[in-house]
C-alpha positions as CSV (number, residue, x, y, z in Angstrom):
1,M,-26.1,-1.9,5.7
2,A,-24.3,-2.0,2.4
3,M,-23.9,0.7,-0.2
4,E,-23.9,-0.1,-3.9
5,R,-21.9,2.9,-4.9
6,E,-18.3,2.2,-5.9
7,E,-17.0,5.6,-4.5
8,R,-17.8,6.8,-1.0
9,L,-16.6,8.9,1.9
10,V,-16.1,6.7,5.0
11,V,-16.4,8.0,8.6
12,V,-14.8,5.5,11.1
13,G,-16.2,6.2,14.6
14,Y,-19.5,7.6,15.7
15,G,-18.7,9.2,19.0
16,D,-19.0,12.9,19.7
17,V,-16.5,13.9,17.0
18,G,-17.9,11.4,14.5
19,K,-21.5,12.7,15.1
20,S,-20.3,16.3,14.5
21,I,-18.7,15.2,11.3
22,V,-21.7,13.3,10.1
23,D,-24.0,16.2,10.8
24,E,-22.0,18.5,8.6
25,L,-21.7,15.9,5.8
26,K,-25.5,15.4,5.9
27,R,-26.0,19.2,5.6
28,A,-23.6,19.1,2.6
29,R,-25.6,16.2,1.1
30,A,-22.3,14.3,0.7
31,E,-22.4,10.5,0.1
32,F,-20.9,8.6,3.0
33,V,-21.0,5.5,5.2
34,V,-20.3,5.3,8.9
35,V,-18.5,2.5,10.8
36,D,-19.1,2.0,14.5
37,R,-19.6,-0.8,17.1
38,N,-22.8,0.5,18.5
39,E,-25.6,-0.3,16.1
40,D,-28.2,1.3,18.4
41,A,-26.6,4.6,17.8
42,L,-26.7,4.1,14.1
43,L,-30.3,2.9,13.6
44,D,-32.8,5.2,11.8
45,K,-30.3,8.0,11.3
46,G,-30.8,8.2,7.6
47,F,-27.4,7.2,6.4
48,D,-25.6,4.0,5.4
49,Y,-23.5,2.2,8.0
50,V,-21.5,-0.9,8.9
51,V,-21.5,-2.3,12.4
52,G,-18.2,-3.4,13.8
53,D,-14.7,-2.6,15.0
54,G,-13.3,0.4,13.0
55,S,-9.8,-1.0,13.2
56,N,-10.8,-4.4,11.8
57,E,-9.7,-5.0,8.2
58,E,-12.8,-7.0,7.2
59,I,-15.1,-4.4,8.6
60,L,-13.3,-1.6,6.7
61,K,-13.5,-3.6,3.5
62,R,-17.3,-4.0,4.0
63,A,-17.6,-0.2,4.5
64,G,-15.9,0.3,1.1
65,V,-12.6,1.8,2.3
66,A,-10.8,0.3,-0.6
67,S,-12.7,2.5,-3.1
68,A,-13.3,5.5,-0.9
69,S,-12.1,8.9,-2.0
70,T,-11.8,10.2,1.6
71,I,-11.5,8.4,4.9
72,I,-12.1,10.2,8.2
73,I,-11.0,8.3,11.2
74,A,-12.6,9.6,14.4
75,L,-12.0,6.8,16.9
76,N,-11.7,7.6,20.6
77,I,-8.7,5.4,21.4
78,D,-5.4,6.5,19.8
79,T,-4.0,2.9,19.3
80,D,-7.2,2.0,17.4
81,A,-6.8,5.2,15.3
82,I,-3.3,4.3,14.4
83,F,-4.2,0.8,13.4
84,A,-7.3,1.9,11.5
85,T,-5.2,4.4,9.6
86,L,-2.6,1.7,8.8
87,V,-5.2,-0.7,7.6
88,A,-7.1,2.0,5.6
89,R,-3.9,3.1,3.9
90,T,-3.0,-0.5,3.0
91,L,-6.5,-1.1,1.5
92,N,-6.5,2.3,-0.3
93,P,-3.1,3.9,-1.2
94,N,-4.8,6.7,-3.1
95,A,-7.4,7.9,-0.6
96,I,-7.2,11.1,1.5
97,I,-7.0,10.0,5.1
98,L,-7.8,12.5,8.0
99,T,-7.3,11.1,11.5
100,R,-8.3,12.5,14.9
101,A,-5.9,11.9,17.7
102,N,-6.3,12.5,21.5
103,A,-2.7,12.5,22.5
104,P,0.4,14.1,20.9
105,I,1.2,11.1,18.8
106,C,0.7,12.7,15.4
107,D,4.1,11.4,14.0
108,K,2.9,7.8,14.6
109,I,-0.3,8.4,12.8
110,Y,1.4,10.1,9.9
111,R,3.7,7.1,9.7
112,A,0.7,4.9,9.6
113,G,-0.5,6.6,6.5
114,A,-2.6,9.6,7.4
115,D,-2.5,12.7,5.1
116,Y,-3.6,15.0,7.9
117,V,-3.9,14.6,11.7
118,A,-5.8,16.8,14.2
119,S,-5.0,16.2,17.9
120,V,-7.9,18.2,19.3
121,S,-11.5,17.2,18.9
122,I,-12.7,20.7,18.3
123,V,-10.3,21.1,15.5
124,V,-11.5,18.0,13.8
125,G,-15.0,19.3,13.9
126,Q,-13.9,22.6,12.4
127,M,-12.0,20.8,9.7
128,V,-14.9,18.7,8.5
129,A,-17.3,21.6,8.9
130,K,-15.3,23.5,6.3
131,L,-16.1,20.7,3.8
132,V,-19.6,22.1,3.9
133,I,-19.0,24.8,1.3
134,S,-20.8,28.1,1.9
135,E,-21.6,31.0,-0.3
136,H,-18.6,33.0,1.0
137,K,-16.0,33.9,-1.6
138,E,-13.3,32.1,0.3
139,D,-12.7,31.1,3.9
140,V,-9.6,29.7,5.6
141,V,-9.4,27.8,8.8
142,M,-6.1,27.0,10.5
143,L,-5.8,23.3,11.5
144,Y,-3.3,21.4,13.6
145,E,0.3,21.8,12.6
146,G,-0.3,24.6,10.2
147,I,-2.7,22.7,7.9
148,E,-5.4,24.9,6.4
149,I,-8.6,24.5,4.4
150,E,-9.4,27.2,2.0
151,K,-12.7,27.7,0.1
152,Y,-12.1,29.0,-3.3
153,H,-14.7,30.4,-5.7
154,V,-14.1,29.5,-9.3
155,R,-15.3,32.6,-11.1
156,E,-16.3,33.1,-14.7
157,G,-13.1,33.2,-16.8
158,S,-11.0,31.5,-14.2
159,P,-8.1,29.5,-15.7
160,F,-9.2,26.6,-13.5
161,A,-12.6,26.4,-15.2
162,G,-12.9,23.6,-17.7
163,K,-9.8,21.8,-16.5
164,T,-9.8,18.4,-14.9
165,L,-8.2,17.7,-11.5
166,E,-5.6,15.5,-13.3
167,G,-4.8,18.3,-15.7
168,L,-4.3,20.9,-13.0
169,D,-2.3,18.4,-10.9
170,L,-2.3,20.7,-7.9
171,R,-0.6,18.2,-5.6
172,S,2.5,18.1,-7.8
173,N,2.4,21.8,-8.8
174,V,1.7,23.5,-5.5
175,G,1.2,20.7,-2.9
176,C,-2.5,21.3,-2.2
177,T,-5.3,18.7,-2.6
178,V,-8.9,19.3,-3.6
179,I,-11.0,17.5,-1.0
180,G,-14.4,18.8,-2.1
181,I,-16.3,20.6,-4.8
182,E,-19.6,22.4,-4.3
183,K,-21.9,23.2,-7.2
184,E,-25.5,24.4,-7.0
185,G,-25.8,23.4,-3.3
186,R,-24.4,19.9,-3.6
187,T,-20.9,18.9,-2.3
188,V,-19.0,16.2,-4.1
189,T,-16.1,14.4,-2.3
190,D,-15.8,11.3,-4.5
191,M,-13.7,12.9,-7.2
192,H,-11.5,11.4,-9.9
193,G,-8.7,12.7,-12.1
194,N,-11.2,13.3,-14.9
195,T,-13.4,15.4,-12.7
196,T,-13.9,18.7,-14.4
197,I,-13.9,22.0,-12.5
198,E,-16.8,24.2,-13.6
199,E,-17.4,27.9,-13.4
200,D,-19.2,29.1,-10.3
201,S,-18.2,26.1,-8.3
202,I,-16.4,26.2,-5.0
203,L,-13.3,24.2,-4.2
204,A,-12.3,23.0,-0.8
205,I,-8.4,23.1,-0.8
206,I,-6.3,21.6,2.0
207,G,-2.6,22.2,2.5
208,S,0.0,24.1,4.5
209,K,0.0,27.9,4.6
210,E,2.8,28.0,2.0
211,Q,1.0,25.6,-0.3
212,I,-2.2,27.7,-0.1
213,R,-0.1,30.7,-1.0
214,K,1.3,28.8,-4.0
215,F,-2.2,27.8,-5.0
216,E,-3.3,31.4,-5.2
217,E,-0.2,32.3,-7.2
218,Y,-0.8,29.3,-9.5
219,E,-4.1,30.8,-10.7
220,D,-2.3,34.0,-11.5
221,I,0.3,32.2,-13.5
222,L,-2.3,30.2,-15.5
223,S,-4.1,33.5,-16.2
224,K,-1.0,35.0,-17.8
225,S,0.4,34.5,-21.3
226,P,3.7,32.5,-21.5
227,E,5.5,35.8,-22.4
228,M,4.2,37.5,-19.2
229,V,5.3,34.5,-17.1
230,I,8.8,34.8,-18.5
231,I,8.9,38.6,-17.9
232,D,7.8,38.1,-14.3
233,K,10.5,35.5,-13.7
234,I,13.1,37.8,-15.1
235,G,11.8,40.6,-12.9
236,E,12.2,38.4,-9.8
237,I,15.9,37.9,-10.6
238,F,16.5,41.6,-10.4
239,R,14.6,42.2,-7.2
């Protein structure tokens, strides 16, 4: 089945982990397409899909990997996961790629182009589950190799409100990446640089523990006047 949308989230693999991921994405009402060999498992499930080998370039092209904002690779065989990651990164240099691995071969998958790798099936399920933004003020889950996802509530008066993702440039400034925005019960994952952050929305931020800490500090910095920032920096010198 083909999707007409230019932007989409792609899930490659519909095994146990893939099904868990899809369930959470459906609850979040995210837009996505699934790639798997087994068409019988995909029929009448209420989502778009492409039947075929998830490590095949033509199949991934048909699924829209080249224009996807996020690609989740949940294949059961590690060699397929490596190749699928390599192909996906070649087709889409700008996408966020999250890959599940069964064996301790994370370095190879990172070299293939993944942004984040989880080597335990349960961890992958937790990671994607956290894309389903809840009503909690914030929630942090520790992922493989110190990677965390934090849910951040953009409150009224927040310095983030009204700014675009490109304007904030979190990846350059603090190293974090926004992988989802929830507003009024709907989760958006196909974001652009001109996507504007609104008050009372919830951001899903992914990064290391240190990057998450810098993200929290970054809000404080933006909240302060230039004069106060200078005073704080001078104060740090004398500590």
